[in-house]
C-alpha positions in Angstrom: 0.0 0.0 0.0 1.3 3.5 -0.8 -0.6 6.2 1.1 -4.2 5.5 0.3 -3.4 3.3 -2.7 -3.1 -0.5 -2.8 -3.4 -3.5 -5.1 -7.0 -3.1 -6.1 -9.6 -5.8 -5.3 -12.5 -3.9 -6.8 -15.5 -6.0 -8.0 -17.8 -3.3 -9.1 -19.1 0.1 -8.5 -20.7 1.3 -5.4 -23.6 2.6 -7.5 -24.6 -0.9 -8.5 -24.6 -2.1 -4.9 -26.6 0.9 -3.9 -29.1 0.2 -6.7 -29.5 -3.4 -5.4 -29.8 -2.2 -1.9 -32.6 0.3 -2.8 -34.5 -2.6 -4.4 -34.2 -4.8 -1.3 -35.1 -2.1 1.1 -38.1 -1.1 -1.0 -39.4 -4.7 -1.2 -38.8 -5.4 2.5 -40.8 -2.2 3.4 -43.6 -3.2 1.1 -43.8 -6.8 2.4 -44.3 -5.4 6.0 -47.8 -4.2 5.0 -49.0 -7.6 3.8 -50.2 -8.6 7.2 -52.5 -5.6 7.5 -55.7 -7.2 6.2 -59.3 -7.6 7.3 -61.6 -10.5 6.5 -64.3 -9.8 3.9 -68.1 -10.1 4.6 -68.0 -8.9 8.2 -71.1 -7.5 9.9 -70.7 -4.2 11.9 -69.8 -6.0 15.1 -67.3 -8.3 13.4 -65.8 -5.4 11.6 -65.2 -3.5 14.8 -63.6 -6.6 16.4 -61.4 -7.2 13.4 -60.3 -3.6 13.2 -59.2 -3.8 16.9 -57.4 -7.1 16.2 -55.3 -5.5 13.3 -54.0 -2.7 15.5 -50.9 -4.7 16.6 -50.1 -5.4 13.0 -50.3 -1.7 12.2 -48.0 -0.9 15.2 -45.5 -3.5 14.2 -45.5 -2.3 10.6 -44.9 1.3 11.7 -42.0 0.3 14.0 -40.3 -1.9 11.4 -40.8 0.6 8.6 -39.0 3.2 10.8 -36.3 0.7 11.6 -35.7 -0.3 8.0 -35.9 3.4 6.8 -33.2 4.4 9.4 -30.9 1.5 8.1 -31.5 2.6 4.5 -30.6 6.1 5.3 -27.5 5.0 7.1 -26.6 2.7 4.2 -26.5 5.5 1.8 -24.5 7.6 4.2 -21.8 4.9 4.4 -21.3 5.1 0.6 -21.4 8.8 0.3 -17.7 9.0 -0.6 -17.3 5.6 -2.1 -17.1 4.8 -5.9 -15.9 1.2 -5.9 -16.5 -1.8 -3.7 -14.2 -4.8 -3.0 -15.0 -8.3 -2.1 -15.2 -7.7 1.6 -17.6 -4.7 1.2 -19.8 -6.7 -1.2 -20.0 -9.7 1.2 -20.9 -7.5 4.2 -23.4 -5.5 2.1 -25.1 -8.7 0.9 -25.3 -10.0 4.4 -26.8 -6.8 5.6 -29.4 -6.9 2.7 -30.2 -10.5 3.6 -31.1 -9.5 7.2 -33.1 -6.6 5.9 -35.1 -8.9 3.6 -35.8 -11.2 6.6 -37.4 -8.4 8.7 -41.0 -9.1 7.6 -40.8 -12.4 9.5 -39.9 -11.1 13.0 -42.3 -8.2 12.3 -45.1 -10.8 11.9 -44.0 -12.5 15.1 -44.1 -9.2 17.0 -47.6 -8.4 15.6 -49.2 -11.7 16.2 -47.3 -12.8 19.5 -46.0 -9.6 20.9 -46.8 -10.6 24.5 -44.6 -13.7 24.2 -40.9 -13.6 25.2 -39.7 -15.5 22.2 -41.3 -13.2 19.7 -39.8 -10.1 21.3 -36.4 -11.8 21.7 -36.4 -12.8 18.0 -37.3 -9.2 16.9 -34.7 -7.7 19.1 -32.1 -10.1 17.9 -33.0 -9.4 14.2 -32.6 -5.7 14.6 -29.4 -6.2 16.6 -28.0 -8.4 13.8 -28.9 -5.8 11.1 -27.2 -3.1 13.2 -24.1 -5.3 13.7 -23.6 -6.0 10.0 -24.1 -2.4 9.1 -21.6 -1.4 11.8 -19.1 -3.8 10.2 -19.8 -2.4 6.8 -19.3 1.2 8.1 -15.9 0.2 9.6 -14.9 -1.7 6.4 -15.6 1.3 4.2 -14.0 3.7 6.6 -10.8 1.7 6.7 -10.7 1.5 2.8 -10.3 5.1 1.6 -8.8 4.0 -1.6 -12.4 2.8 -2.7 -13.7 6.4 -2.7 -13.2 9.8 -4.2 -12.4 11.0 -0.7 -11.8 9.5 2.7 -14.7 9.2 5.1 -13.9 11.9 7.6 -12.8 10.3 10.9 -15.2 12.4 13.1 -18.1 11.5 10.9 -17.1 7.8 10.9 -16.7 7.7 14.6 -20.1 9.2 15.1 -21.7 6.7 12.7 -20.0 3.9 14.6 -21.2 5.2 17.9 -24.8 5.5 16.5 -24.9 2.0 15.1 -23.2 0.5 18.2 -25.9 2.0 20.4 -28.6 0.3 18.3 -26.8 -3.0 18.6 -26.2 -2.7 22.3 -29.9 -1.7 23.1 -31.5 -4.4 21.0 -29.0 -7.1 22.0 -29.7 -6.3 25.6 -33.4 -6.6 25.0 -33.0 -10.3 24.0 -32.4 -11.6 27.5 -34.6 -8.9 29.0 -37.5 -10.2 26.9 -37.4 -13.5 28.8 -37.9 -11.6 32.0 -40.5 -9.1 30.7 -41.6 -8.8 27.1 -43.2 -5.5 27.8 -40.1 -4.3 29.6 -37.9 -5.2 26.7 -40.2 -3.2 24.3 -40.0 -0.2 26.6 -36.3 -0.6 26.8 -36.1 0.1 23.0 -37.2 3.7 23.8 -33.8 4.3 25.3 -32.7 4.8 21.7 -34.8 7.9 21.2 -32.6 10.3 23.2 -29.4 8.5 22.0 -30.4 8.8 18.3 -31.3 12.4 18.8 -27.9 13.2 20.1 -25.9 11.2 17.5 -28.2 12.5 14.7 -27.6 16.1 15.6 -23.9 15.5 16.0 -23.8 13.7 12.6 -25.4 16.6 10.8 -23.0 19.0 12.3 -20.0 17.0 11.5 -21.1 16.3 7.9 -21.8 20.0 7.4 -18.3 20.9 8.7 -16.8 18.3 6.4 -18.5 19.7 3.4 -17.4 23.2 4.2 -13.8 22.1 4.7 -14.0 20.2 1.4 -15.3 23.2 -0.4 -12.3 25.3 0.6 
């Protein structure tokens, strides 16, 4: 390696991987809504009862949509400065997409069996796994500046790592907590709201500073 140059192991452009990623994210988001249905031919009383029964499905859909949307946004931020991808980045990217595509299954479990420990644990584990793979992908791209037009600024990368690490830690901790109290594990997820607020504001500030510095 010479500076930021090395023997290249490029296997394609980042644009192609992002195009595939957008398709997978879009399909996963769409599939989340398939469980939101009502039987046909209901009388008024049956309709009211069925409408109440579908509320957990709507809640689980909204939660998973927000989770997947956050990962999609983070995925694009990872490749902001990247033009090419190598074998390691592709493998981590495909693993991440595989976990995203799987999200409709734990979402259904949460909607149908949200009061059971196993369902909450599986959902928490699925989100933690998505976060862990995206964290690994972030670090891989960060440590491969030769793949991009410019290196990912270290302060931005460290903030992104902290943001993803918080997601992994909170949802991973919710897995054993779910076997103590499923409701408690779901309330524990709310810890991420103030954490994400802090890392999100810091990330915007750091990216703006990096853009201003790059424009000079």
